[in-house]
Backbone as a printed PyTorch tensor [residue, N CA C, xyz], in Angstrom:
tensor([[[154.5670,  93.0300,  89.4040],
         [154.2790,  92.9150,  90.9170],
         [155.0650,  93.9820,  91.5930]],

        [[154.3890,  94.8160,  92.4140],
         [155.1480,  95.7430,  93.3160],
         [155.4800,  95.1700,  94.5030]],

        [[156.3240,  95.8420,  95.2160],
         [156.7100,  95.3110,  96.6040],
         [157.1410,  96.5160,  97.5390]],

        [[157.0360,  96.1720,  98.7900],
         [157.2150,  97.2090,  99.8780],
         [158.4820,  96.8740, 100.6890]],

        [[159.4140,  96.0810, 100.0900],
         [160.5740,  95.7100, 100.9500],
         [161.2930,  96.9220, 101.3900]],

        [[161.5730,  98.0120, 100.5800],
         [162.2530,  99.0120, 101.0040],
         [161.5650,  99.8290, 102.2230]],

        [[160.2060,  99.8340, 102.2370],
         [159.3960, 100.4890, 103.3050],
         [159.7630,  99.5890, 104.5130]],

        [[159.4360,  98.2360, 104.4930],
         [159.6010,  97.4220, 105.5260],
         [161.0940,  97.4750, 106.1810]],

        [[162.0660,  97.5790, 105.2500],
         [163.4540,  97.7320, 105.7050],
         [163.6320,  99.0120, 106.5370]],

        [[163.0240, 100.1160, 105.9600],
         [163.1900, 101.4530, 106.6040],
         [162.5010, 101.3500, 108.0510]],

        [[161.3210, 100.7210, 108.1270],
         [160.6810, 100.6640, 109.3900],
         [161.3730,  99.8720, 110.4580]],

        [[162.2410,  98.8400, 109.9140],
         [162.9940,  98.0240, 110.8740],
         [164.4770,  98.5400, 111.0130]],

        [[164.7610,  99.6290, 110.1890],
         [166.1080, 100.1410, 110.1080],
         [167.1830,  99.2800, 109.6090]],

        [[166.8460,  98.4850, 108.7590],
         [167.6620,  97.3660, 108.1600],
         [168.3300,  97.7940, 106.8840]],

        [[169.5310,  97.3020, 106.5940],
         [170.1710,  97.6430, 105.3110],
         [169.8760,  96.4180, 104.4660]],

        [[169.9650,  96.6290, 103.0780],
         [169.9310,  95.5860, 102.2340],
         [170.7410,  94.2890, 102.5770]],

        [[172.0080,  94.5630, 103.0910],
         [172.9480,  93.4520, 103.4960],
         [172.3940,  92.7280, 104.7320]],

        [[171.7880,  93.5370, 105.6420],
         [171.2250,  92.9000, 106.8030],
         [169.9890,  91.9710, 106.4580]],

        [[169.2250,  92.4960, 105.5860],
         [167.9940,  91.7210, 105.1260],
         [168.5250,  90.5030, 104.4280]],

        [[169.4560,  90.6230, 103.6060],
         [170.0190,  89.6600, 102.8220],
         [170.5300,  88.3570, 103.6390]],

        [[171.1740,  88.7500, 104.6570],
         [171.9010,  87.7450, 105.6390],
         [170.8030,  86.9930, 106.3650]],

        [[169.6190,  87.9040, 106.8650],
         [168.5570,  87.3020, 107.5070],
         [167.7650,  86.2800, 106.5990]],

        [[167.6990,  86.5570, 105.2690],
         [166.9450,  85.7200, 104.4110],
         [167.9480,  84.4990, 103.6590]],

        [[169.1290,  84.5790, 104.1280],
         [170.0300,  83.6530, 103.5290],
         [170.1330,  83.9160, 101.9420]],

        [[170.2120,  85.1070, 101.6220],
         [170.3620,  85.4090, 100.0560],
         [171.6000,  86.5250,  99.9980]],

        [[171.7950,  86.8730,  98.6480],
         [172.8020,  87.8590,  98.4750],
         [172.1200,  89.2520,  98.5250]],

        [[173.1020,  90.3610,  98.6770],
         [172.4850,  91.6400,  98.7640],
         [171.9490,  92.1370,  97.3500]],

        [[172.6500,  91.4170,  96.3960],
         [172.1860,  91.5510,  94.8900],
         [170.7380,  91.1220,  94.6870]],

        [[170.4500,  90.1180,  95.3940],
         [168.9290,  89.5690,  95.1960],
         [168.0190,  90.4980,  95.7980]],

        [[168.3100,  91.0410,  97.0520],
         [167.3410,  91.9890,  97.6760],
         [167.2480,  93.2400,  96.7880]],

        [[168.4920,  93.6840,  96.2580],
         [168.4310,  94.9230,  95.2780],
         [167.5010,  94.6990,  94.0260]],

        [[167.6370,  93.4400,  93.4910],
         [166.8240,  93.0880,  92.3350],
         [165.4130,  92.9780,  92.6580]],

        [[165.0330,  92.4790,  93.7890],
         [163.5940,  92.3120,  94.1620],
         [163.1500,  93.8150,  94.3660]],

        [[163.7830,  94.6350,  94.9890],
         [163.3890,  95.8520,  95.2830],
         [163.1560,  96.7920,  93.9700]],

        [[163.9830,  96.3980,  93.1000],
         [164.0220,  97.1890,  91.6590],
         [163.0280,  96.5960,  90.8300]],

        [[162.3150,  95.4420,  91.1450],
         [161.2820,  94.8280,  90.3740],
         [161.9590,  94.1290,  89.2010]],

        [[163.2400,  93.7720,  89.4390],
         [164.0260,  93.0990,  88.2560],
         [163.8370,  91.5430,  88.6000]],

        [[163.5560,  91.2190,  89.7530],
         [163.4720,  89.6860,  90.0380],
         [162.2340,  89.5000,  90.9780]],

        [[161.4830,  88.4780,  90.5770],
         [160.3590,  87.9990,  91.3620],
         [160.9530,  86.8000,  92.2230]],

        [[160.7890,  86.9530,  93.5070],
         [161.2160,  85.9360,  94.4180],
         [160.4260,  84.6550,  94.2530]],

        [[161.0840,  83.5690,  94.7480],
         [160.3120,  82.3870,  94.8540],
         [159.3220,  82.3750,  96.0010]],

        [[158.4080,  81.5420,  96.0700],
         [157.5010,  81.4290,  97.0830],
         [158.1530,  81.3730,  98.4130]],

        [[159.1480,  80.5050,  98.5400],
         [159.7760,  80.3380,  99.8270],
         [160.3360,  81.4870, 100.3120]],

        [[161.2390,  82.2650,  99.2720],
         [161.8220,  83.4920,  99.6720],
         [160.8650,  84.6990,  99.9470]],

        [[159.7260,  84.6450,  99.3700],
         [158.7380,  85.6510,  99.5800],
         [158.1230,  85.3460, 101.0720]],

        [[157.9180,  84.1070, 101.3500],
         [157.4710,  83.8250, 102.7570],
         [158.4500,  84.1410, 103.8090]],

        [[159.6640,  83.8110, 103.5250],
         [160.8030,  84.2660, 104.5170],
         [160.8630,  85.6690, 104.7430]],

        [[160.9270,  86.4580, 103.6440],
         [160.8420,  87.8500, 103.7660],
         [159.6440,  88.4830, 104.6750]],

        [[158.4680,  87.9010, 104.3880],
         [157.2690,  88.3790, 105.1340],
         [157.4640,  87.9640, 106.5650]],

        [[158.0490,  86.8390, 106.8180],
         [158.3250,  86.4250, 108.3290],
         [159.3450,  87.2000, 108.9140]],

        [[160.2520,  87.5200, 108.2770],
         [161.2680,  88.5450, 108.8560],
         [160.6820,  89.8500, 109.3660]],

        [[159.7830,  90.3890, 108.4830],
         [159.0850,  91.6950, 108.8340],
         [157.7270,  91.3820, 109.7480]],

        [[157.4770,  90.0530, 110.1260],
         [156.3620,  89.8190, 110.9880],
         [154.9900,  90.2560, 110.2140]],

        [[154.8930,  89.9590, 108.9440],
         [153.6440,  90.3620, 108.2750],
         [153.3370,  89.3250, 107.3460]],

        [[152.3260,  89.5610, 106.4840],
         [151.8600,  88.5840, 105.5150],
         [152.7170,  88.9970, 104.1880]],

        [[152.5200,  87.8760, 103.2820],
         [153.3350,  88.1470, 101.8100],
         [152.4370,  89.1080, 101.2790]],

        [[151.1630,  89.2020, 101.2910],
         [150.3930,  90.1660, 100.6980],
         [150.7320,  91.6550, 101.1110]],

        [[151.1630,  91.7550, 102.1400],
         [151.5880,  93.1540, 102.7050],
         [153.0400,  93.6420, 102.0280]],

        [[153.6800,  92.6170, 101.6250],
         [155.1330,  92.8360, 101.2170],
         [155.0090,  92.9970,  99.7110]],

        [[154.3030,  92.0380,  99.0910],
         [154.1270,  92.0150,  97.7130],
         [152.6890,  92.2580,  97.1270]],

        [[152.6930,  93.1420,  96.1640],
         [151.2560,  93.6300,  95.7420],
         [151.1070,  93.2060,  94.2420]],

        [[150.1490,  92.4520,  93.8670],
         [149.8130,  92.1750,  92.3670],
         [149.1790,  93.4230,  91.9210]],

        [[149.6370,  93.6260,  90.5470],
         [149.0770,  94.6280,  89.7100],
         [148.3040,  94.0850,  88.6500]],

        [[147.3110,  94.8330,  88.2070],
         [146.3910,  94.3680,  87.1700],
         [147.0200,  93.4680,  85.9370]],

        [[148.1420,  94.0930,  85.5160],
         [148.8570,  93.4630,  84.5130],
         [149.4190,  91.9250,  84.7630]],

        [[149.5510,  91.7010,  86.2020],
         [149.9760,  90.4550,  86.6550],
         [148.9060,  89.3600,  86.1470]],

        [[147.6780,  89.8530,  86.0770],
         [146.5090,  88.7960,  85.7530],
         [146.3380,  88.6840,  84.2000]],

        [[147.0150,  89.3290,  83.4090],
         [147.0280,  89.2560,  81.8580],
         [147.9040,  88.0740,  81.5890]],

        [[147.4480,  87.3640,  80.5250],
         [148.2320,  86.2900,  79.7970],
         [149.4680,  86.7820,  79.2240]],

        [[150.5360,  86.1840,  79.5000],
         [151.8570,  86.5500,  78.9120],
         [152.3120,  85.5190,  77.9270]],

        [[152.8520,  85.9160,  76.8230],
         [153.2960,  85.0530,  75.8130],
         [154.9170,  84.8700,  75.7890]]])
């Protein structure tokens, strides 16, 4: 899954730390999401979208491989 967190942060001129505080998570969590090392929970994804006043689908984009069965 790709995400546009960095883009939305730039538009709002927010640091990772500021976004982390707004979402009540650590800066490391924001870094991990932006680096595609961590997929957020549904609640966190909804919070992040709300902070940027957009939809989850605008922040997080499914890739074709996300539809493949994983063992």
